C-alpha positions in Angstrom: 305.0 126.1 -14.7 303.2 122.8 -14.1 301.5 121.4 -17.3 298.1 119.7 -17.2 295.5 118.4 -19.7 292.2 120.0 -20.3 288.9 118.3 -21.2 285.4 119.6 -21.7 282.9 116.7 -21.6 279.4 116.9 -23.0 277.5 115.1 -20.2 277.7 114.2 -16.6 278.4 110.5 -17.5 281.3 111.6 -19.9 282.8 113.7 -17.1 282.8 110.8 -14.6 284.3 108.5 -17.2 286.9 111.1 -18.1 287.8 111.3 -14.4 288.2 107.6 -14.1 290.4 107.5 -17.2 292.8 110.2 -16.0 294.4 109.6 -12.6 295.1 112.8 -10.9 292.2 114.7 -12.6 290.2 117.5 -11.0 286.8 118.8 -11.9 286.7 122.5 -12.8 283.6 124.8 -12.8 283.9 128.4 -11.6 287.5 127.9 -10.5 287.3 130.6 -7.8 289.1 128.4 -5.3 290.9 125.8 -7.5 292.6 128.3 -9.7 294.0 130.1 -6.6 295.4 126.7 -5.3 296.9 126.0 -8.7 298.8 129.3 -8.6 300.0 128.6 -5.1 301.2 125.1 -6.1 298.9 123.6 -3.4 297.0 121.6 -6.1 298.7 120.0 -9.1 296.2 118.2 -11.2 297.2 116.1 -14.2 294.0 117.0 -16.0 291.2 119.6 -15.5 287.8 118.3 -16.5 285.6 121.4 -17.2 282.0 120.8 -16.1 281.1 124.4 -16.1 279.0 124.2 -19.3 277.1 121.0 -18.4 273.3 121.4 -18.2 273.4 121.8 -14.4 272.7 125.5 -14.2 269.0 125.7 -13.3 266.9 125.8 -10.2 263.9 123.5 -10.6 260.7 123.3 -8.5 259.8 119.7 -7.8 256.3 118.4 -7.4 256.6 118.0 -3.6 257.4 121.7 -3.2 261.2 121.2 -2.8 263.8 123.0 -5.0 266.6 121.3 -6.9 269.6 123.5 -7.4 272.0 122.5 -10.2 275.6 122.2 -9.3 276.7 124.9 -11.7 274.1 127.5 -10.6 276.2 130.7 -9.8 276.1 131.9 -6.2 274.8 135.3 -7.3 271.9 133.8 -9.3 271.0 131.5 -6.5 271.0 134.3 -3.9 268.7 136.4 -6.2 266.2 133.6 -7.1 262.8 134.8 -5.8 261.9 131.3 -4.6 265.1 131.1 -2.5 264.7 134.5 -1.1 261.1 133.9 -0.1 261.3 130.3 1.1 264.8 129.9 2.2 266.0 133.4 3.3 268.9 132.1 5.3 270.5 130.7 2.2 270.2 133.9 0.3 271.6 135.9 3.2 274.5 133.5 3.5 275.4 133.6 -0.2 275.3 137.4 -0.2 277.6 137.6 2.8 280.3 135.4 1.1 283.1 136.8 -1.0 282.8 139.8 -3.4 280.2 140.4 -6.0 282.6 139.5 -8.8 283.4 136.1 -7.1 279.7 135.3 -6.6 279.1 135.8 -10.3 281.6 133.0 -11.0 281.4 130.7 -8.1 279.1 127.7 -8.4 276.9 125.7 -5.9 279.0 122.5 -6.2 282.3 124.4 -6.1 281.2 126.3 -3.0 280.6 123.0 -1.1 284.0 121.7 -2.2 286.2 124.7 -1.5 289.2 124.1 0.7 290.2 125.8 3.9 291.8 129.2 3.9 294.2 128.3 6.7 297.4 130.1 5.8 299.5 127.1 6.8 297.6 125.1 4.2 298.1 127.7 1.5 301.9 128.1 2.2 304.1 125.4 0.8 306.9 126.4 3.2 304.8 125.6 6.2 303.9 122.2 7.7 300.3 121.1 7.1 298.8 117.7 7.5 295.9 118.6 5.3 298.2 119.5 2.4 300.9 117.0 3.0 299.9 114.2 5.6 302.4 113.5 8.2 304.2 116.9 8.2 302.4 118.3 11.2 300.0 121.2 12.0 301.8 124.5 11.9 298.7 126.3 13.1 298.4 124.5 16.4 301.4 126.1 17.9 301.4 129.1 15.5 298.8 131.7 14.6 295.4 130.2 15.1 293.1 133.1 16.0 290.7 132.1 13.1 290.8 128.3 13.7 288.5 125.7 15.1 287.1 125.4 18.5 284.9 122.4 17.9 285.7 119.0 16.4 289.3 119.6 15.7 292.1 117.0 16.3 295.8 117.1 17.0 296.4 116.7 13.3 294.3 119.7 12.1 292.5 122.7 13.5 291.4 124.3 10.2 287.8 125.6 9.6 285.5 125.2 6.7 285.2 128.5 4.8 281.7 128.1 3.2 278.9 130.4 4.3 276.4 128.7 1.9 277.1 125.3 3.4 276.2 126.5 6.9 272.7 127.7 5.7 272.2 124.5 3.8 273.1 122.4 6.8 270.5 124.2 9.0 267.9 123.9 6.2 268.3 120.0 6.0 269.5 120.3 2.4 270.9 117.3 0.6 273.8 117.1 -1.9 273.3 115.0 -5.0 276.2 113.0 -6.3 276.8 111.0 -9.5 279.6 108.5 -9.9 280.5 105.1 -11.4 278.0 103.5 -9.0 275.1 105.8 -10.0 273.4 108.6 -8.1 273.2 109.1 -4.3 272.4 111.8 -1.9 274.0 112.9 1.4 272.7 115.4 3.9 274.8 118.6 3.6 275.3 118.5 7.4 277.0 115.1 7.0 278.9 115.8 3.7 282.0 117.3 5.2 284.3 115.3 7.5 285.9 116.1 10.8 289.7 116.0 10.6 290.4 113.0 12.9 293.6 111.4 11.7 292.9 112.1 8.0 292.5 115.9 7.6 293.4 115.7 4.0 290.0 114.2 3.4 287.6 117.1 3.4 284.3 115.3 2.5 282.7 111.9 2.2 282.6 112.2 -1.6 283.9 109.1 -3.3 286.7 109.2 -5.9 285.4 110.5 -9.2 281.9 111.5 -7.9 280.6 114.7 -9.3 278.2 117.0 -7.5 275.2 117.4 -9.8 272.9 119.4 -7.5 271.6 120.3 -4.1 268.1 119.6 -2.9 266.3 122.1 -0.7 263.5 120.2 1.0 259.9 121.2 1.3 260.0 120.5 5.0 261.9 123.8 5.7 260.4 125.8 2.8 258.8 128.9 4.1 259.9 128.4 7.7 261.4 131.5 9.3 265.2 131.4 8.8 268.1 133.7 9.0 271.9 133.8 8.8 274.3 136.1 10.6 278.1 136.3 10.3 280.8 138.0 12.3 284.0 138.9 10.4 287.0 141.3 10.6 285.7 143.7 7.9 282.2 144.4 6.8 282.8 144.4 3.0 283.7 140.7 2.6 285.8 138.3 4.6 285.6 134.7 6.0 283.6 134.1 9.1 285.2 134.3 12.5 281.9 132.8 13.6 278.5 132.5 11.9 275.1 130.9 12.5 272.1 129.8 10.4 268.8 129.2 12.1 265.5 127.8 11.1 262.9 128.4 13.8 259.2 127.9 13.7 257.2 128.8 16.8 253.6 127.8 17.4 251.7 129.0 20.5 254.9 130.2 22.1 256.5 126.7 21.7 259.3 125.8 19.4 257.7 123.6 16.7 260.6 123.2 14.3 264.3 124.1 14.7 267.6 123.7 12.8 270.8 125.5 13.8 274.3 125.3 12.3 277.4 127.2 13.1 280.1 128.3 10.7 283.7 129.3 11.4 284.0 127.0 14.4 284.9 123.6 12.9 286.2 121.6 10.0 282.6 121.4 8.7 279.3 123.3 9.2 278.5 122.4 12.8 275.0 121.3 13.2 273.9 122.1 16.7 272.1 118.9 17.6 272.3 119.4 21.4 270.7 122.8 21.1 268.0 121.6 18.7 267.1 118.7 20.9 266.8 121.0 24.0 264.7 123.5 22.1 262.2 121.3 20.3 258.9 121.5 22.2 260.4 124.0 24.7 259.0 127.6 25.3 260.5 130.1 22.9 262.0 132.3 25.6 265.4 134.0 26.0 266.2 131.7 28.9 265.4 128.6 27.0 267.5 129.8 24.1 270.5 130.7 26.2 270.5 127.3 28.0 270.1 125.3 24.8 272.9 127.2 23.0 275.2 126.8 26.0 274.7 123.1 25.9 276.2 122.9 22.4 279.1 125.3 23.0 280.0 123.5 26.2 281.7 121.0 23.9 284.1 123.6 22.5 287.8 123.2 23.1 289.3 126.6 22.2 293.1 127.0 21.8 295.5 129.6 23.0 294.2 132.5 20.9 290.6 131.7 19.7 288.6 131.4 22.9 286.7 134.6 21.9 284.8 132.5 19.3 282.7 130.7 21.9 280.9 133.8 23.3 280.8 135.3 19.8 279.0 132.3 18.5 276.7 132.2 21.5 275.7 135.9 21.0 275.2 135.4 17.3 272.9 132.4 17.9 270.9 134.2 20.6 270.5 137.3 18.5 269.1 135.3 15.5 266.9 133.1 17.6 265.4 136.3 19.2 264.8 138.0 15.9 263.0 134.9 14.5 260.7 134.5 17.5 257.2 136.0 16.9 256.3 138.9 19.2 253.2 138.0 21.2 250.2 139.9 20.0 249.0 142.7 22.3 245.5 142.5 23.5 
C-alpha cells in the first residue's frame, strides 16, 4: 500500500499554497476518476489536497446573462439545474449520458474536465503507455484500438478524451476558470485539452498548481437550440464510441449561429471549425450539412480497427443538425 498525506484547506488560496508546498500533490474533489487510478497504481500522489468542501458548489447567474458553474458542482445537480436545462440543453443531455446516476452524484464539474483517458493500456501497469510512462511506447497502436482516436493523434498516443460534458461545453463556447500562484485566468474549454504530439502525458494546458474554480457558460449561446447525441456499446452507460454536441440557430432558412464539437474521436473534444466555417451563412439544408460535416471528417486518420468511427460521427452530426433545424411553416 502506498502512503500519502491528506490536507483539507479552507480556501482556494490555501489550496494553491498547499499544492506548492507539497511536491507530488494532487487535488481531490469527487474522486470518481482519481481514486480508481490510485487503486490501479497509475497515480501515486504524495499528498491529496481535498477541495471538495470549498465554497465552489453553486451555479450563479451573472449580470450579462451568463452562468458561472462552480468547480465542485456535482454533475447530477448541474444536469438538473432549470437554467441549464432551459438555456443549454446540450450540456444537460451530455451530463445525463455520462456514467451512472451514482457516479454523477459524486463527480464534479472540475474533476470531469480533468478526468484521464480510459485507454486500457494506460490503466494497465503491465502494458507500454507513453501517457503513463513517457518513452515506453504506445501499446494500443499495434494492439486493440477499436475505441481509439481517428483525429489529432500522434505516433506516441492514440487515446481519446472520455468526457461527455467537455464536448458540450466546447460547442457552447464555455470557458474554464483557473486560479494559481499568478492569479486568475480563463481558457476556452475547446482549447483547454492538448493534442498528444510528443508529450501525451500532458492532458491539458493547466499550469502546475492551478486549481479549476469554475466554468463560465456564456450569454452568447444561452437559449440557442442545442443538443447532444452519443453512440456507445450499451444504452445504460458507457464511454462514447463517437458523440456530437451541436449549437444551431437558423434565421430565415440560413445558419445564423453554429458550434459543433465531436467526442470519442480525439485526445480532446474536437471543435469542428471547418464545418462551422462552411455552415455559417449557408442555407440550412441536408446537402449543406452533409458537405460541411464531410469537410471536417476528411481530416480523420483511422487506424486498422476504428474506421467505423468516421461514418458514425458523420451520421450523428447530420441527425442532430437535422433535428435542430426549424421546419418551414406551412402556408
